[in-house]
C-alpha positions, 0 to 999 in steps of 0.5 A: 673883911671876909664876909664868910667869917661872919657866922650867919653867912657861914651858916648860909653858905654851908646850907647852900653847899648842902643843898647843892650836894643833896640835889646831886644825890637826888639827881643820881637817884632819878637817873638810876630809877630803872637800874636793877638793885639800885637803892636811893640815897639821901643826905642827913639833915644839916646840923648847924653846930657842926657846920659852924664848928671849926675844923676838928681833928679827924682820924683816918683809917689806915689802909695796910692792905690792897684788899682794904676798900674805901666803900662804894658811897662817895664821900662828900664835903659832908662826910659819910652822911649819905644814908639809905632810907627804909624802903617800903616799895621795891620793884621786882628788879630790886630798884627802890626809887620812887620817882614821885618821892624824889621829885618832891624832894627835888622841889623842896631842895629847890625851894630851900635854895631859893630861900637861902638865896633871898636870905643871903641877899637880904643880909648883904643889903642890911650890911650895905645899909649899915655901911651907909651904902644903897641896899640895891647897888 
C-alpha cells in the first residue's frame, strides 16, 4: 500500500513541498537584501484542488528561434507561481526587500511546516492504531 496515494497524505506532502519552495524563495529574498534593483518574490498560496488533481495535459511553448528566452524566474514544481508583490517601500538603489517582512514570512513558513509535520505524524499514528499496531512504534 502506497501511503502517498491516500488523498490526505498527498495533500500534506504537497503542502510540505510548497513550504520548502517558499522557504527557498524567501531565503533568496533575504540574501539579496542589498542587491540594487532586486524585487522580492513569493509563491501564490497552494490550491489543494490543483495539488490533488491528477496530471493534466500541458502545452509547452515552442522555441523556434535562439532569440526566444524562457524568462528569468526559475520554474519550480509549482510552475510559474512566483509573483512580485506590490512594493510600498523601495530603497534609492531600487531594492524592495523589507527584511522584517521577510523574517515574518520565514517564521510563518516554519510554523506551518511544523504543523504539517505534526499532522503527518498524527495521521500515521491513527493508521497504525487502525491496523492494530502501537501508535508510537
